[in-house]
C-alpha positions as CSV (number, residue, x, y, z in Angstrom):
1,M,94.1,103.7,104.7
2,P,90.8,101.8,105.5
3,D,89.0,100.6,102.5
4,T,85.6,102.4,102.4
5,A,84.3,99.1,100.5
6,L,85.1,96.9,103.5
7,P,82.3,96.4,106.1
8,P,82.7,97.3,109.6
9,I,84.9,95.0,111.6
10,A,83.8,92.7,114.3
11,P,85.7,92.3,117.6
12,L,86.7,88.7,117.0
13,D,87.9,89.7,113.5
14,R,90.0,92.5,115.0
15,L,91.8,90.0,117.4
16,W,92.2,87.6,114.6
17,L,93.9,90.1,112.4
18,T,96.0,91.2,115.1
19,E,97.3,87.7,115.6
20,A,97.8,87.1,112.0
21,V,99.9,90.4,111.6
22,R,101.9,89.1,114.7
23,L,102.6,85.8,113.1
24,R,103.4,87.4,109.7
25,E,106.1,89.5,111.4
26,E,107.3,86.6,113.5
27,H,107.9,84.5,110.3
28,G,108.8,87.4,107.8
29,G,110.5,90.1,109.9
30,P,109.1,93.5,111.0
31,L,106.8,95.3,108.7
32,E,107.2,99.1,107.5
33,D,104.7,100.5,110.1
34,T,105.7,104.1,110.5
35,E,102.3,105.6,109.5
36,A,100.5,102.8,111.4
37,N,102.3,103.4,114.6
38,R,101.8,107.2,114.5
39,R,98.0,106.8,113.7
40,A,97.6,104.1,116.3
41,S,99.3,106.2,119.0
42,A,97.1,109.2,118.0
43,A,94.0,107.2,118.6
44,G,95.0,106.7,122.1
45,G,93.6,104.0,124.5
46,E,95.3,101.1,126.5
47,L,98.2,99.1,124.8
48,G,96.0,96.5,123.6
49,A,93.8,98.9,121.6
50,R,96.6,100.6,120.1
51,I,98.1,97.2,118.9
52,E,94.8,96.2,117.5
53,A,94.6,99.7,115.6
54,R,98.1,99.2,114.3
55,A,97.4,95.7,113.1
56,L,94.0,96.6,111.4
57,L,95.8,99.4,109.5
58,L,98.7,97.2,108.2
59,A,96.1,94.5,107.4
60,E,94.0,96.7,105.4
61,R,97.4,98.1,103.7
62,D,98.6,94.8,102.9
63,G,95.5,93.0,101.9
64,Q,95.1,90.8,104.9
65,R,91.7,92.1,105.9
66,A,90.4,91.5,102.4
67,A,91.9,88.0,102.6
68,L,89.9,87.6,105.9
69,L,86.7,88.4,104.0
70,H,87.6,85.9,101.2
71,W,88.3,83.2,103.9
72,R,85.0,83.9,105.4
73,Q,83.3,83.6,102.0
74,G,85.2,80.2,101.4
75,A,84.2,79.0,105.0
76,R,80.4,79.9,104.3
77,L,80.7,78.0,100.8
78,A,82.3,75.1,102.5
79,L,79.5,75.1,105.2
80,L,77.0,75.1,102.5
81,L,78.4,72.1,100.8
82,L,78.7,70.3,103.9
83,A,75.0,71.2,104.8
84,L,73.8,69.9,101.3
85,L,75.7,66.7,102.1
86,A,73.9,66.4,105.3
87,L,70.5,66.8,103.7
88,V,71.4,64.2,101.0
89,S,72.8,61.8,103.7
90,G,69.9,62.2,106.1
91,A,67.4,61.4,103.4
92,S,69.4,58.5,102.0
93,L,69.8,57.1,105.6
94,A,66.2,57.0,106.1
95,V,65.4,55.4,102.6
96,A,68.1,52.8,103.2
97,A,66.7,52.0,106.7
98,L,63.3,51.2,105.5
99,G,63.9,49.6,102.2
100,D,61.5,49.5,99.3
101,G,58.5,48.5,101.4
102,L,58.3,45.1,99.5
103,R,60.0,43.3,102.3
104,P,59.4,43.6,106.1
105,V,61.7,46.1,108.0
106,N,63.9,44.6,110.6
107,V,63.5,47.2,113.3
108,F,66.8,46.8,115.0
109,W,68.8,46.8,111.7
110,A,66.8,49.9,110.8
111,L,67.6,51.4,114.1
112,G,71.4,50.6,113.8
113,S,71.4,52.1,110.4
114,L,69.9,55.3,111.7
115,L,71.8,55.8,114.8
116,G,74.9,53.7,114.6
117,L,77.3,56.0,113.0
118,N,75.7,58.9,115.0
119,L,76.5,57.2,118.3
120,I,80.0,56.2,117.3
121,T,80.8,59.8,116.2
122,L,79.1,61.2,119.3
123,L,81.2,59.1,121.5
124,G,84.4,60.1,119.6
125,W,83.6,63.8,120.1
126,A,83.0,63.2,123.8
127,L,86.5,61.4,124.2
128,A,88.2,64.0,122.1
129,S,86.7,66.8,124.2
130,A,87.7,65.1,127.5
131,F,91.2,64.1,126.7
132,G,92.1,66.2,123.5
133,N,92.4,69.9,122.5
134,G,89.7,69.6,119.7
135,G,86.3,68.2,119.2
136,G,85.7,68.8,115.5
137,G,87.0,65.3,114.4
138,A,87.2,64.6,110.7
139,L,84.1,66.5,109.7
140,G,85.6,69.7,111.5
141,R,89.0,69.1,109.8
142,L,87.3,68.7,106.4
143,W,85.5,72.2,106.9
144,L,88.7,73.9,107.9
145,W,90.5,72.2,104.8
146,L,87.6,73.3,102.4
147,S,87.4,76.8,103.8
148,E,91.3,77.2,103.1
149,K,91.0,75.8,99.7
150,L,88.0,77.9,98.6
151,A,89.6,81.2,100.1
152,R,92.2,81.2,97.3
153,D,94.1,84.2,98.5
154,A,97.8,84.4,99.1
155,Q,97.4,86.8,102.0
156,A,95.4,84.2,103.8
157,A,98.3,81.9,104.7
158,H,98.5,83.2,108.5
159,L,94.8,83.5,109.0
160,L,94.0,79.9,110.0
161,P,97.1,79.3,112.3
162,A,96.2,82.8,113.8
163,L,92.7,81.8,114.4
164,L,93.5,78.4,116.0
165,I,96.0,80.1,118.3
166,L,93.4,82.8,119.3
167,L,90.8,80.4,120.0
168,R,93.0,78.0,122.1
169,R,93.5,80.7,124.7
170,Q,90.0,80.2,125.8
171,R,89.8,76.6,124.5
172,L,87.2,77.9,122.1
173,S,88.2,75.7,119.2
174,R,86.4,72.6,120.6
175,W,83.3,74.6,121.0
176,G,83.5,76.4,117.7
177,L,84.0,73.0,115.9
178,G,81.6,71.2,118.1
179,L,78.9,73.8,117.1
180,L,79.7,73.1,113.5
181,V,79.7,69.2,113.8
182,H,76.7,69.0,116.0
183,G,74.8,71.5,113.9
184,L,75.4,69.4,110.7
185,W,74.4,66.2,112.6
186,T,71.2,67.9,113.8
187,L,70.5,68.9,110.2
188,L,71.2,65.3,109.1
189,L,69.0,63.6,111.6
190,A,66.3,66.1,111.2
191,T,66.1,65.3,107.5
192,A,66.2,61.6,108.3
193,A,63.2,62.0,110.7
194,V,61.2,64.1,108.1
195,T,62.0,61.5,105.4
196,L,60.9,58.8,107.7
197,L,57.6,60.5,108.4
198,M,56.9,61.1,104.6
199,L,57.7,57.3,104.0
200,F,55.4,56.2,106.7
201,A,52.7,58.5,105.2
202,T,53.0,57.2,101.7
203,R,54.1,53.6,102.0
204,R,53.0,50.6,103.9
205,Y,55.8,48.8,106.0
206,G,55.8,45.7,108.0
207,F,58.1,45.4,111.0
208,V,59.8,42.2,112.3
209,W,62.7,41.4,114.4
210,E,64.9,38.3,114.1
211,T,67.3,36.4,116.3
212,T,69.0,33.0,116.4
213,I,70.4,33.0,119.8
214,L,68.5,35.4,121.9
215,A,65.1,34.9,123.6
216,G,62.1,36.7,122.7
217,D,61.8,38.4,126.2
218,T,65.1,40.1,125.5
219,F,63.6,42.0,122.5
220,V,60.5,42.8,124.6
221,A,62.5,44.2,127.3
222,L,64.9,46.1,125.0
223,T,62.0,47.5,122.9
224,Q,60.2,48.7,125.9
225,A,63.2,50.1,127.5
226,L,64.1,52.2,124.4
227,G,60.5,53.3,124.0
228,A,60.0,54.5,127.5
229,L,61.3,58.1,126.9
230,P,59.5,58.5,123.5
231,A,56.3,57.3,125.3
232,L,56.6,60.3,127.7
233,L,56.5,62.6,124.6
234,G,53.3,60.9,123.5
235,L,54.8,58.6,120.7
236,S,53.4,55.1,120.5
237,V,55.1,52.1,121.7
238,P,54.1,48.5,120.8
239,D,52.9,46.3,123.6
240,A,54.6,43.1,124.6
241,A,52.1,41.0,122.6
242,A,52.7,42.9,119.4
243,I,56.5,42.6,120.0
244,R,56.4,38.9,120.5
245,A,54.2,38.5,117.4
246,S,56.7,40.5,115.3
247,G,59.3,38.1,116.0
248,A,57.4,35.5,113.9
249,Q,56.1,37.6,111.0
250,A,55.3,41.1,109.9
251,L,52.0,42.0,111.4
252,V,49.2,43.1,109.1
253,D,47.4,44.8,112.0
254,E,47.3,48.6,111.1
255,G,47.7,49.5,114.8
256,A,50.8,47.4,115.3
257,R,52.4,48.9,112.1
258,Q,51.6,52.4,113.5
259,A,52.9,51.5,116.8
260,W,56.3,50.3,115.4
261,A,56.6,53.3,113.1
262,G,56.0,55.7,116.2
263,W,58.6,53.6,118.2
264,L,61.2,53.8,115.3
265,L,60.6,57.6,114.9
266,G,60.6,58.2,118.5
267,V,63.7,56.5,119.2
268,L,65.4,58.5,116.4
269,L,64.1,61.6,117.9
270,V,65.0,61.1,121.5
271,Y,68.4,59.2,121.1
272,G,69.6,60.9,118.0
273,L,68.1,64.4,117.1
274,L,67.5,65.5,120.7
275,P,71.0,65.1,122.0
276,R,72.6,66.7,119.0
277,L,70.2,69.5,119.2
278,L,71.1,70.1,122.9
279,L,74.9,69.8,122.2
280,T,74.6,72.4,119.3
281,L,72.9,74.9,121.7
282,F,75.4,74.3,124.4
283,C,78.3,74.7,122.1
284,L,76.6,78.0,121.0
285,W,76.4,79.2,124.4
286,R,80.0,78.3,125.3
287,W,81.3,80.0,122.1
288,K,79.5,83.1,122.6
289,T,80.4,83.5,126.3
290,G,84.1,82.5,125.2
291,T,84.4,85.0,122.6
292,R,83.3,87.7,124.8
293,R,86.3,87.1,127.0
294,L,88.8,86.8,124.2
295,A,91.9,89.2,124.5
296,L,95.3,89.6,123.3
297,D,98.2,87.9,125.2
298,L,100.4,91.1,125.7
299,A,103.0,89.2,127.3
300,L,103.9,87.7,123.9
301,P,107.3,88.9,122.6
302,G,105.8,90.2,119.5
303,Y,103.5,92.6,121.4
304,Q,106.2,93.5,124.0
305,V,108.3,94.9,121.1
306,L,105.5,97.3,120.3
307,R,105.1,98.6,123.8
308,E,107.7,101.3,123.3
309,R,106.6,102.2,119.9
310,L,103.0,102.6,120.7
311,Q,103.0,103.6,124.3
312,P,106.6,105.0,124.9
313,T,107.6,105.9,128.4
314,S,109.6,108.9,126.8
315,E,110.1,110.4,123.3
316,R,113.1,109.4,121.4
317,L,114.2,112.0,118.9
318,G,116.5,111.3,116.0
319,V,116.4,107.5,115.8
320,A,115.2,106.0,112.5
321,D,114.2,102.4,111.9
322,A,116.3,100.2,109.5
323,A,115.0,100.1,106.0
324,P,112.6,97.0,105.5
325,A,113.6,94.4,103.0
326,S,110.6,95.2,100.8
327,L,108.2,98.5,100.9
328,P,104.6,98.5,100.4
329,E,103.1,100.0,97.3
330,H,102.3,103.7,97.9
331,R,98.6,104.5,98.0
332,A,96.6,107.4,98.4
333,G,93.0,107.7,99.9
334,A,90.6,110.0,101.8
335,L,89.5,110.4,105.4
336,I,86.4,108.4,106.3
337,G,84.1,111.2,107.7
338,D,84.0,114.9,107.6
339,G,86.9,117.2,108.2
340,Q,86.8,120.9,108.9
341,G,88.5,123.8,107.1
342,A,90.8,123.9,104.3
343,L,94.7,123.7,104.4
344,L,97.6,124.5,102.1
345,V,100.9,122.8,102.5
346,A,104.1,122.8,100.3
347,I,106.8,120.1,100.0
348,E,110.6,121.1,99.5
349,L,110.2,124.4,97.5
350,D,113.1,126.4,96.4
351,D,114.1,129.2,98.6
352,R,113.7,131.7,95.8
353,R,110.1,131.1,95.4
354,P,107.8,133.4,97.3
355,W,105.5,131.6,99.5
356,P,102.8,131.4,100.7
357,P,100.6,133.0,98.0
358,A,97.7,135.2,98.8
359,L,95.1,132.8,100.4
360,P,91.4,133.3,100.5
361,A,89.4,133.6,103.8
362,G,89.2,130.4,105.6
363,V,92.2,128.7,104.1
364,A,95.2,128.0,106.4
365,D,98.8,127.8,105.6
366,A,100.8,124.8,107.0
367,G,104.1,126.1,105.7
368,I,106.9,124.2,103.7
369,L,107.8,120.7,104.8
370,D,111.5,120.3,104.6
371,S,112.6,118.0,107.4
372,R,111.4,114.8,108.9
373,E,110.5,116.7,112.3
374,Q,108.1,119.0,110.3
375,R,106.5,116.2,108.4
376,N,105.8,114.3,111.7
377,R,104.6,117.2,113.4
378,L,102.0,118.1,110.7
379,L,100.8,114.5,110.5
380,D,100.3,114.4,114.1
381,Q,98.2,117.5,113.9
382,L,96.2,116.2,111.0
383,S,95.6,113.1,112.9
384,R,93.7,115.1,115.5
385,F,92.3,118.0,113.3
386,A,91.7,116.8,109.9
387,P,90.8,119.2,107.1
388,A,87.9,118.8,104.8
389,R,90.1,120.0,101.7
390,L,93.9,119.7,101.6
391,A,96.1,121.1,98.7
392,I,99.6,120.0,98.4
393,A,101.9,122.1,96.4
394,C,104.9,120.3,94.8
395,D,107.7,121.7,92.5
396,P,107.6,119.5,89.3
397,R,111.2,120.4,88.6
398,R,112.1,117.8,91.2
399,S,111.9,114.2,90.4
400,P,108.7,112.3,92.2
401,D,110.8,110.2,94.3
402,R,109.6,107.4,96.4
403,G,109.7,109.4,99.7
404,T,107.8,112.3,98.3
405,L,105.1,110.1,97.0
406,A,104.7,108.3,100.3
407,L,104.4,111.4,102.0
408,I,101.6,112.8,99.6
409,G,99.8,109.5,100.0
410,E,100.1,109.8,103.8
411,L,98.9,113.3,103.8
412,S,95.9,112.5,101.6
413,R,94.8,109.9,104.0
414,C,94.3,112.7,106.6
415,A,92.0,114.9,104.6
416,A,88.6,114.3,103.3
417,A,89.7,115.5,99.8
418,T,93.1,116.3,98.3
419,R,94.4,118.0,95.3
420,I,98.1,118.3,94.1
421,W,99.3,121.8,92.9
422,L,102.0,121.3,90.5
423,L,103.7,124.8,90.4
424,A,104.6,126.7,87.5
425,P,108.3,127.3,86.9
426,L,110.0,130.6,88.2
427,P,110.6,133.2,85.6
428,G,113.6,132.3,83.3
429,E,113.3,128.7,84.3
430,A,112.3,125.8,81.8
431,L,110.2,122.8,82.9
432,D,111.3,119.3,81.8
433,G,108.4,117.9,79.9
434,A,109.5,114.2,80.7
435,R,109.8,114.9,84.3
436,L,106.4,116.5,84.3
437,G,105.1,113.4,82.7
438,D,106.6,111.3,85.5
439,W,104.7,113.5,88.0
440,H,101.4,112.9,86.1
441,Q,102.0,109.2,85.8
442,A,102.8,108.9,89.6
443,L,99.9,111.2,90.8
444,D,97.4,109.2,88.5
445,A,98.7,105.9,89.9
446,L,97.9,107.4,93.4
447,G,94.6,108.5,92.2
448,L,95.0,112.2,93.1
449,K,93.8,115.0,91.1
450,H,96.5,117.5,90.1
451,G,96.9,120.7,87.9
452,D,97.1,124.4,88.4
453,A,96.5,126.5,91.5
454,P,93.5,125.0,93.5
455,L,92.8,128.1,95.6
456,G,89.2,128.6,94.5
457,W,88.6,124.8,95.2
458,L,90.2,125.3,98.8
459,E,87.9,128.3,99.4
460,T,84.5,127.0,98.1
461,G,84.8,123.3,97.8
462,H,84.2,123.3,94.0
463,D,85.9,124.6,90.8
């Protein structure tokens, strides 16, 4: 039964959970899915939609959907930690590049400090994207590792493998991790640029270049070549005379200082921040267009097995699946939305008991459920025409066995509100107090109200 506390699920998450359920069944064997198959078949639609509906029901029942929410929370926390690291690193990078202001700034050492690691990682990303399957590098792997560690949910074991398998079909993992990596580098370089600007505004820096084996003309040409693009954006570039003079000593001329500061900031923006920002936007565009094209690979064996269960070519009667190795805990619930009308149904009553009782107007009788066929037929009807109020009559002389409790839970999930009617014993018969206590304990565990005849509640909706 869907948990009303869970938010609506996004299309990507539906596919993600479907893949996770497939991997879980592939590694651990088939799940107990009778109710999920019935409800998915009743929902109709193409095979892919039915498979998704079945997987979502199983994921909600077994806790995988809640685990996905925990994984997302862990991923957001990991991203926040990496963003804080990027902020601190960007500010530290700018401070380290300029120094304390007491000594002249070697412009090319400063430029190498600001852009060197960025260019190396950018080249690594390009090579990985061109020749590999990823593009996230160490930063992307660190985020995935942190996300998994912070999730701390036993049901999340198949989530990350399922996500990577799903994204590889459209080669989306490179764009998703690329979006993460370029976004973090954009934040780091933007922080470095802002810190540079603040330091230039509050401290006085002198700029020099130094060399032992290169000629001064080499530095003039290189400086002017690097400053050509920033100059198109209106940022200052030192002239040839200022560049040559800076090779001897730090200039005290205010205009020369400002020109070097503008050049250094412009080169950082144009060759560092701008490419990362454009790559971030490009990865975002590829991610969004790719996720819209994502779909299940129905040719996989795990989905082919479900074809006959969810979209059978003919009905097969009298065939029961083998019992699974472990059964899920029985849970009750309530229909999400409004039903119509009121219904009374009984489970395995004694033939000597007169049934049904006199019912108020507007209350329908669904009879007595004694066989598997009767149960399935009623459940199919309730899947299409859900009642607002459902009363289930039970004979407390019988033991509250696993099958009866499972049926009660399944019926309750087909109605907006459910109550259990524990029938009084027939005249001359005694009621076992211990067995009645077992019923109370089991129904309390299911979270269902129980007691005497709820006919008034069925008629009016209140006691």
